C-alpha positions as CSV (number, residue, x, y, z in Angstrom):
1,X,26.8,-3.0,-9.2
2,X,25.5,-0.1,-11.3
3,X,23.9,-1.1,-14.5
4,X,23.8,1.7,-17.1
5,X,21.0,2.4,-19.6
6,X,20.1,5.0,-22.1
7,X,17.0,5.8,-20.0
8,X,18.0,6.9,-16.5
9,X,15.0,5.4,-14.7
10,X,16.0,2.0,-16.1
11,X,19.5,2.3,-14.6
12,X,19.6,0.0,-11.6
13,X,22.1,-0.2,-8.7
14,X,21.8,-3.2,-6.5
15,X,24.2,-1.8,-3.8
16,X,22.5,-2.5,-0.4
17,X,23.8,0.8,1.1
18,X,23.4,4.3,-0.1
19,X,25.0,7.6,1.1
20,X,21.8,8.3,3.1
21,X,20.0,5.4,4.6
22,X,16.8,5.0,6.7
23,X,18.9,3.9,9.7
24,X,20.2,7.5,9.9
25,X,16.7,8.6,10.9
26,X,15.7,5.6,13.0
27,X,16.5,7.2,16.3
28,X,14.1,5.2,18.4
29,X,12.9,1.7,17.3
30,X,9.3,0.5,17.9
31,X,8.7,-2.2,20.4
32,X,6.6,-4.2,17.9
33,X,7.0,-5.2,14.3
34,X,3.4,-4.9,13.0
35,X,2.0,-1.9,11.2
36,X,-1.2,-1.1,9.3
37,X,-0.9,1.7,6.7
38,X,-4.2,3.3,5.7
39,X,-5.4,6.2,3.6
40,X,-8.6,6.8,5.6
41,X,-8.1,9.9,7.9
42,X,-11.7,9.9,9.0
43,X,-11.3,6.3,10.2
44,X,-8.2,7.2,12.2
45,X,-10.1,10.1,13.8
46,X,-13.1,7.8,14.6
47,X,-10.8,5.3,16.2
48,X,-9.2,8.0,18.3
49,X,-12.6,9.3,19.4
50,X,-13.7,5.8,20.3
51,X,-10.5,5.2,22.3
52,X,-9.5,2.2,20.0
53,X,-6.2,3.8,19.3
54,X,-3.8,6.1,21.1
55,X,-1.0,8.2,19.7
56,X,2.3,6.3,20.0
57,X,4.6,9.0,18.8
58,X,5.1,11.6,16.0
59,X,8.1,11.0,13.7
60,X,9.6,14.4,13.3
61,X,10.4,16.1,10.0
62,X,9.2,18.6,7.5
63,X,6.1,16.5,7.2
64,X,5.6,14.9,10.7
65,X,4.2,11.4,10.7
66,X,1.9,10.4,13.6
67,X,2.0,6.7,14.6
68,X,-0.9,5.2,16.6
69,X,-1.2,2.0,18.6
70,X,-4.4,-0.2,18.8
71,X,-5.6,-0.5,22.4
72,X,-7.2,-3.9,21.7
73,X,-4.1,-5.3,20.0
74,X,-1.2,-3.2,21.4
75,X,1.3,-5.1,19.2
76,X,-0.2,-3.5,16.1
77,X,0.5,0.1,15.1
78,X,-1.4,2.3,12.6
79,X,-0.4,5.2,10.5
80,X,-1.8,7.3,7.6
81,X,0.0,6.7,4.3
82,X,1.1,9.6,2.1
83,X,0.2,9.9,-1.5
84,X,2.6,8.5,-4.1
85,X,5.4,6.0,-4.0
86,X,8.2,8.4,-2.9
87,X,6.3,9.6,0.2
88,X,4.6,6.3,1.1
89,X,7.4,4.0,0.0
90,X,10.0,6.2,1.5
91,X,8.2,6.2,4.9
92,X,7.8,2.4,4.7
93,X,11.6,2.1,4.3
94,X,12.0,4.2,7.4
95,X,9.4,2.2,9.4
96,X,11.3,-1.0,8.6
97,X,14.6,0.6,9.9
98,X,12.6,1.3,13.1
99,X,11.7,-2.4,13.5
100,X,8.6,-3.0,11.3
101,X,8.7,-6.2,9.3
102,X,5.0,-7.1,9.1
103,X,2.8,-4.7,7.1
104,X,-0.8,-4.5,5.9
105,X,-1.7,-1.7,3.5
106,X,-5.4,-0.7,3.0
107,X,-6.6,2.0,0.6
108,X,-8.9,2.6,-2.3
109,X,-8.4,3.0,-6.1
110,X,-10.1,3.6,-9.3
111,X,-11.6,0.6,-11.0
112,X,-10.9,-0.3,-14.6
113,X,-13.8,-2.6,-14.8
114,X,-17.3,-1.3,-14.1
115,X,-18.3,-4.7,-12.7
116,X,-16.1,-4.1,-9.7
117,X,-18.5,-2.6,-7.2
118,X,-17.7,0.2,-4.8
119,X,-16.2,-1.4,-1.7
120,X,-15.1,-4.7,-3.4
121,X,-11.8,-5.7,-1.9
122,X,-8.8,-6.6,-4.1
123,X,-6.0,-8.7,-2.7
124,X,-3.0,-7.2,-4.5
125,X,-1.0,-9.8,-6.2
126,X,1.3,-7.3,-7.9
127,X,1.5,-4.0,-9.6
128,X,2.3,-2.7,-13.1
129,X,5.2,-0.4,-12.6
130,X,4.1,2.8,-14.3
131,X,6.1,5.0,-11.9
132,X,9.7,5.8,-11.1
133,X,10.4,5.0,-7.4
134,X,10.3,1.2,-7.5
135,X,13.2,1.2,-10.1
136,X,15.5,2.5,-7.5
137,X,14.9,-0.7,-5.3
138,X,14.2,-3.5,-7.8
139,X,15.7,-4.2,-11.2
140,X,13.5,-3.0,-14.1
141,X,10.5,-5.2,-15.0
142,X,7.0,-4.6,-16.2
143,X,5.2,-6.1,-13.1
144,X,6.3,-6.5,-9.5
145,X,4.6,-9.2,-7.5
146,X,3.7,-9.6,-3.8
147,X,4.7,-12.7,-1.9
148,X,2.6,-15.7,-2.8
149,X,2.7,-17.2,0.7
150,X,1.5,-13.9,2.2
151,X,-1.4,-13.7,-0.2
152,X,-2.4,-17.3,0.5
153,X,-2.6,-16.5,4.2
154,X,-4.6,-13.4,3.6
155,X,-7.0,-15.2,1.2
156,X,-7.4,-18.2,3.6
157,X,-8.4,-15.7,6.3
158,X,-10.9,-13.9,4.1
159,X,-12.5,-17.1,3.0
160,X,-12.7,-18.4,6.5
161,X,-14.5,-15.3,7.6
162,X,-16.7,-15.1,4.5
163,X,-15.2,-11.8,3.3
164,X,-15.8,-11.3,-0.5
165,X,-12.7,-10.5,-2.5
166,X,-11.0,-10.3,-5.9
167,X,-7.3,-10.9,-6.6
168,X,-5.1,-9.5,-9.2
169,X,-2.9,-6.6,-10.3
170,X,-3.1,-2.9,-9.7
171,X,-1.7,-0.3,-12.0
172,X,0.6,2.1,-10.1
173,X,1.0,5.5,-11.7
174,X,2.6,8.8,-10.6
175,X,0.3,10.9,-12.7
176,X,-3.3,10.9,-11.6
177,X,-4.2,13.4,-14.3
178,X,-2.7,11.4,-17.1
179,X,-4.9,8.3,-16.9
180,X,-5.9,8.6,-20.5
181,X,-8.4,6.4,-22.3
182,X,-5.8,4.5,-24.3
183,X,-3.6,4.0,-21.3
184,X,-6.5,2.8,-19.2
185,X,-7.4,0.3,-22.0
186,X,-3.9,-0.9,-22.2
187,X,-3.5,-1.5,-18.5
188,X,-6.8,-3.2,-18.3
189,X,-5.7,-5.5,-21.2
190,X,-2.6,-6.4,-19.1
191,X,-4.8,-7.5,-16.2
192,X,-4.9,-4.5,-13.9
193,X,-8.2,-4.2,-12.0
194,X,-7.5,-1.0,-10.1
195,X,-5.4,2.1,-10.6
196,X,-3.6,3.6,-7.6
197,X,-0.3,5.4,-6.7
198,X,1.6,3.5,-4.1
199,X,1.7,-0.3,-4.6
200,X,4.6,-0.8,-6.9
201,X,6.8,1.3,-4.6
202,X,5.7,-0.4,-1.4
203,X,6.1,-3.8,-2.8
204,X,9.6,-2.9,-4.1
205,X,10.7,-1.7,-0.6
206,X,9.4,-4.8,1.0
207,X,11.3,-7.0,-1.5
208,X,14.5,-5.1,-1.3
209,X,14.5,-5.0,2.5
210,X,13.1,-8.6,2.9
211,X,10.0,-8.2,5.0
212,X,6.3,-9.3,4.8
213,X,3.9,-7.0,3.0
214,X,0.3,-7.4,2.0
215,X,-2.3,-5.0,0.6
216,X,-6.0,-4.8,0.3
217,X,-7.4,-2.1,-2.0
218,X,-11.2,-1.5,-2.3
219,X,-12.9,-0.4,-5.5
220,X,-13.6,3.3,-5.6
221,X,-14.2,5.6,-8.4
222,X,-14.9,4.2,-11.9
223,X,-12.6,4.9,-14.9
224,X,-14.0,2.2,-17.1
225,X,-16.7,4.2,-18.9
226,X,-16.7,7.1,-21.3
227,X,-16.9,9.5,-18.4
228,X,-15.2,9.3,-15.0
229,X,-17.6,8.5,-12.2
230,X,-16.8,9.4,-8.6
231,X,-19.4,6.9,-7.2
232,X,-19.2,8.7,-3.8
233,X,-16.4,6.3,-3.0
234,X,-14.8,8.4,-0.2
235,X,-18.1,8.5,1.7
236,X,-18.1,4.7,2.3
237,X,-17.3,5.0,5.9
238,X,-18.4,1.6,6.9
239,X,-16.3,-0.1,4.2
240,X,-13.2,1.9,5.1
241,X,-13.6,1.4,8.9
242,X,-14.1,-2.3,8.4
243,X,-11.1,-2.6,6.1
244,X,-8.7,-1.0,8.7
245,X,-10.0,-3.4,11.4
246,X,-9.6,-6.4,8.9
247,X,-6.0,-5.4,8.4
248,X,-5.5,-5.2,12.2
249,X,-6.8,-8.7,12.6
250,X,-4.7,-10.1,9.8
251,X,-1.6,-8.8,11.5
252,X,-2.6,-9.9,14.9
253,X,-3.9,-13.4,13.9
254,X,-2.3,-14.4,10.6
255,X,0.9,-12.6,9.6
């Protein structure tokens, strides 16, 4: 049913089928259901160079999407995410139509609290929906949450393996250049620990399609002070490499 609203983005349609559906592009299904989505291209290249992954296929299109397979855990696939909910969430919907129903996401984001160190892992419990994509999948709400059971499994594994972590909300925004001081303060007050651009959309797709989704975001640049600080967060090669491997193990051993 289509629910009208004065604000278009708040108009929600819960119809399960659209005119154009992911299944129309899912020509060849995967032979596994597990996928890691990462935003670390240098890690993907290192894994290729080490022989730890091989190219599985390239999903054709105007922006081709390479898919890789871990050689140690061949039932786990790997791909690079694309920036923003429409690209990343849209691809996730397509991956699900191709047989994926267990997903771990790993990326980085800007911290809203200076006490969150570079490399600190956040188990994403939900996202403040300051974007537009998620509203096409899930009825309007201020926050969208990940599955509690999935988070419990992730946290149990982290604690068992003595991996330090935080848990809480992210703030998902479409506009990287509109993270103003007042908006940052407001989102921090609401409980957001990290700002990023994909979580609300990916969580919404997982909820709408009914599959397992977990996300680990590490603390990157710092937006908590009077001036933005890069903190050289993209150069943390060890953190980023280990995070991809951690997500692989979570899919292989836990989820």
